[in-house]
C-alpha positions as CSV (number, residue, x, y, z in Angstrom):
1,X,-11.5,-6.7,11.9
2,X,-10.7,-5.0,7.9
3,X,-8.2,-7.3,7.1
4,X,-6.5,-11.0,8.9
5,X,-4.0,-12.5,7.8
6,X,-3.2,-15.4,9.5
7,X,-0.3,-17.4,10.7
8,X,0.4,-16.7,6.2
9,X,3.7,-18.4,5.0
10,X,5.4,-17.7,0.9
11,X,7.8,-20.1,-0.4
12,X,10.1,-19.2,-3.5
13,X,11.1,-22.4,-4.5
14,X,12.5,-24.3,-0.9
15,X,13.1,-20.8,-0.1
16,X,10.6,-19.3,3.0
17,X,9.9,-15.8,2.1
18,X,7.5,-15.1,4.7
19,X,7.3,-17.6,7.6
20,X,4.0,-17.3,9.5
21,X,3.1,-14.2,9.5
22,X,-0.2,-12.7,11.4
23,X,-1.1,-9.3,11.3
24,X,-4.6,-7.1,11.2
25,X,-6.6,-3.5,9.6
26,X,-8.5,-2.4,11.5
27,X,-11.5,0.1,9.5
28,X,-10.6,3.2,9.0
29,X,-6.7,2.8,10.5
30,X,-3.1,3.0,9.5
31,X,-0.4,-0.1,10.1
32,X,2.6,0.0,8.5
33,X,4.8,-2.6,8.7
34,X,8.7,-2.0,8.9
35,X,11.6,-3.5,8.2
36,X,14.6,-4.0,5.6
37,X,14.7,-4.5,2.2
38,X,14.4,-8.5,1.5
39,X,12.5,-8.5,4.7
40,X,9.2,-10.0,3.2
41,X,7.3,-7.3,3.1
42,X,6.4,-7.1,-0.6
43,X,5.8,-10.1,-0.3
44,X,2.8,-9.9,2.8
45,X,1.8,-7.0,0.2
46,X,1.9,-9.2,-3.6
47,X,-0.2,-12.1,-1.3
48,X,-3.0,-10.0,0.0
49,X,-3.4,-9.0,-3.2
50,X,-3.7,-12.8,-5.2
51,X,0.1,-11.9,-6.4
52,X,1.7,-14.6,-4.7
53,X,-0.2,-17.9,-3.8
54,X,0.4,-18.5,-0.2
55,X,1.5,-21.8,0.9
56,X,0.2,-21.9,4.2
57,X,-2.2,-19.4,6.7
58,X,-5.1,-18.1,5.7
59,X,-6.3,-14.1,4.5
60,X,-9.3,-12.4,4.6
61,X,-11.1,-9.2,4.2
62,X,-14.2,-7.6,5.0
63,X,-15.1,-11.0,6.8
64,X,-14.6,-13.0,3.2
65,X,-12.1,-15.2,2.9
66,X,-9.5,-14.0,-0.2
67,X,-6.4,-15.7,-0.3
68,X,-7.1,-18.4,-3.9
69,X,-9.1,-15.5,-5.2
70,X,-7.8,-13.4,-8.4
71,X,-6.3,-10.3,-8.1
72,X,-8.9,-8.6,-10.1
73,X,-11.9,-9.7,-7.9
74,X,-9.6,-8.8,-5.0
75,X,-10.0,-5.1,-6.1
76,X,-12.9,-5.2,-6.1
77,X,-14.1,-6.0,-3.1
78,X,-12.0,-2.6,-2.3
79,X,-8.6,-4.1,-1.3
80,X,-6.0,-2.3,-3.7
81,X,-2.5,-1.6,-3.9
82,X,-0.3,1.2,-4.8
83,X,3.1,-1.8,-5.3
84,X,6.9,-0.6,-5.3
85,X,7.8,1.3,-8.2
86,X,4.7,2.7,-9.0
87,X,4.4,1.0,-12.2
88,X,2.9,3.1,-13.9
89,X,2.0,3.4,-18.2
90,X,4.5,5.9,-18.9
91,X,4.1,6.5,-22.8
92,X,0.3,6.8,-21.6
93,X,-1.1,10.5,-20.1
94,X,-2.1,11.1,-17.1
95,X,-6.1,10.7,-17.1
96,X,-5.0,8.0,-19.3
97,X,-2.9,6.5,-16.2
98,X,-6.4,7.1,-13.9
99,X,-8.7,6.3,-16.1
100,X,-6.9,2.8,-16.5
101,X,-7.5,2.5,-12.3
102,X,-11.1,2.2,-12.8
103,X,-11.0,-0.2,-15.4
104,X,-12.5,-2.6,-12.9
105,X,-16.2,0.2,-11.9
106,X,-19.0,-0.2,-13.5
107,X,-20.5,3.1,-11.5
108,X,-19.8,5.9,-14.8
109,X,-20.8,7.9,-13.3
110,X,-19.1,7.4,-9.5
111,X,-16.1,7.2,-11.6
112,X,-16.1,10.7,-13.0
113,X,-17.0,12.0,-9.4
114,X,-14.2,10.2,-7.8
115,X,-12.0,11.6,-10.7
116,X,-12.7,15.2,-10.3
117,X,-12.0,14.3,-6.2
118,X,-8.4,12.9,-7.2
119,X,-8.2,16.2,-9.3
120,X,-9.3,18.6,-6.6
121,X,-6.5,16.6,-4.7
122,X,-3.9,16.8,-6.6
123,X,-4.0,19.5,-9.4
124,X,-0.6,19.0,-9.9
125,X,-2.5,15.9,-12.0
126,X,-4.6,18.1,-13.0
127,X,-2.5,20.7,-14.4
128,X,-0.7,17.9,-16.5
129,X,-3.9,15.7,-17.1
130,X,-2.6,15.2,-20.3
131,X,1.4,14.8,-20.1
132,X,2.7,11.8,-20.5
133,X,3.2,9.8,-17.3
134,X,6.8,9.5,-18.1
135,X,8.0,12.8,-17.8
136,X,7.0,13.4,-14.3
137,X,8.9,13.8,-11.8
138,X,9.3,11.1,-9.0
139,X,6.7,13.4,-6.5
140,X,4.4,13.7,-9.4
141,X,4.5,9.7,-10.2
142,X,3.8,8.6,-6.9
143,X,1.3,11.3,-6.5
144,X,-0.9,10.1,-9.6
145,X,0.2,6.2,-8.8
146,X,-1.8,6.8,-5.4
147,X,-4.4,9.4,-7.0
148,X,-4.7,5.8,-9.6
149,X,-5.3,3.1,-6.4
150,X,-7.7,5.8,-5.0
151,X,-9.6,5.4,-8.3
152,X,-10.4,2.0,-8.1
153,X,-12.4,3.6,-4.9
154,X,-10.4,1.8,-2.3
155,X,-11.7,0.4,1.0
156,X,-8.1,-0.7,2.3
157,X,-5.3,1.2,0.2
158,X,-2.1,-0.7,0.5
159,X,1.5,1.6,-0.7
160,X,4.0,-0.3,-0.9
161,X,7.0,1.7,-0.1
162,X,5.3,5.0,-1.8
163,X,8.7,6.7,-0.3
164,X,11.1,5.2,-2.4
165,X,13.4,7.5,-4.1
166,X,11.9,10.9,-2.8
167,X,13.4,14.0,-2.4
168,X,12.2,15.2,1.8
169,X,10.6,17.6,1.6
170,X,7.7,15.5,-1.0
171,X,8.7,12.7,2.4
172,X,6.5,15.2,4.0
173,X,4.1,15.9,1.8
174,X,3.7,12.2,0.8
175,X,2.6,11.4,5.0
176,X,0.4,14.3,4.1
177,X,-1.9,12.8,0.9
178,X,-1.4,9.5,3.1
179,X,-3.1,10.8,6.5
180,X,-5.9,12.5,4.1
181,X,-6.4,9.8,2.4
182,X,-6.8,7.9,5.9
183,X,-9.6,11.2,6.9
184,X,-11.7,10.2,3.5
185,X,-12.5,7.2,4.5
186,X,-9.5,4.4,3.4
187,X,-7.4,2.2,5.5
188,X,-4.6,2.3,4.9
189,X,-1.8,-0.7,4.8
190,X,1.8,1.2,4.0
191,X,5.0,-0.7,3.8
192,X,8.1,1.5,4.7
193,X,11.7,1.5,4.7
194,X,11.2,4.9,6.3
195,X,10.8,4.6,9.7
196,X,10.0,8.4,10.4
197,X,7.2,8.3,8.1
198,X,5.9,5.0,8.9
199,X,5.6,5.8,12.8
200,X,4.3,9.5,12.1
201,X,1.0,8.1,9.9
202,X,0.6,4.7,11.7
203,X,-1.6,4.1,14.9
204,X,-0.4,0.4,15.1
205,X,2.7,-0.9,13.2
206,X,4.2,-4.3,13.0
207,X,8.3,-5.4,12.6
208,X,9.2,-7.9,10.4
209,X,13.2,-9.5,10.1
210,X,13.9,-11.9,7.4
211,X,10.1,-12.9,7.0
212,X,8.4,-13.2,10.8
213,X,6.8,-10.3,12.0
214,X,9.7,-9.5,15.5
215,X,7.4,-7.0,17.4
216,X,3.0,-6.2,16.9
217,X,2.6,-3.1,18.6
218,X,0.9,0.8,19.1
219,X,3.5,2.5,17.0
220,X,4.4,4.2,20.4
221,X,6.3,1.5,21.2
222,X,7.8,1.1,17.7
223,X,10.6,4.3,19.1
224,X,12.8,3.1,20.9
225,X,12.8,0.1,19.9
226,X,15.4,-2.7,19.8
227,X,13.3,-4.4,17.7
228,X,12.4,-2.2,14.9
229,X,15.7,-1.0,15.0
230,X,16.9,-4.7,14.1
231,X,14.6,-4.7,11.3
232,X,14.6,-1.4,10.0
233,X,19.1,-1.9,9.7
234,X,18.8,-6.1,9.5
235,X,20.8,-7.0,12.0
């Protein structure tokens, strides 16, 4: 198993953000975590990325235990997050943002090759490579955030609410991009409130409600699940 989260609990002060959450991502898979706002989805992503300490539990990636490691150490192992809200450097160019994604890499030739691949996959970014990131449209900014993540050469790409604030047509395009990334050999863990997108791209899903997993199943079982409706609608 590429990623294993085992009985992970995270507290914010005395409040429990996630409670004994367990989930897995197999190599080559797309796995979705769905749930309403405040269900704990982003907390899971932050914990996996080394940005939030566990109160208890374990996180394993590629056969190594990673809870307790720093975020840069985890990125070097090939676990990379595209954060909610994109978190771009708005006053830097598209090209500079992409190069920052590869800042921990030492293989200059590989970085150049991956930059060419990114521009081939996202031609609009090639066209706007000298443009400041903050002047791009919402959809273009999301594509840049994903492309920056790919520049870190991930084995597993965590994507936190990538459809947030995007028009329906752009969300459709985003779904195609996620599938293409996966077909290129990158596993994906997707956090989404957009249930149709989550169901469309994933083979396995987890429904989260108030910090707990209420359903873990193959994606076909999600389509008519009352647990999914509860997690998505918050009640």
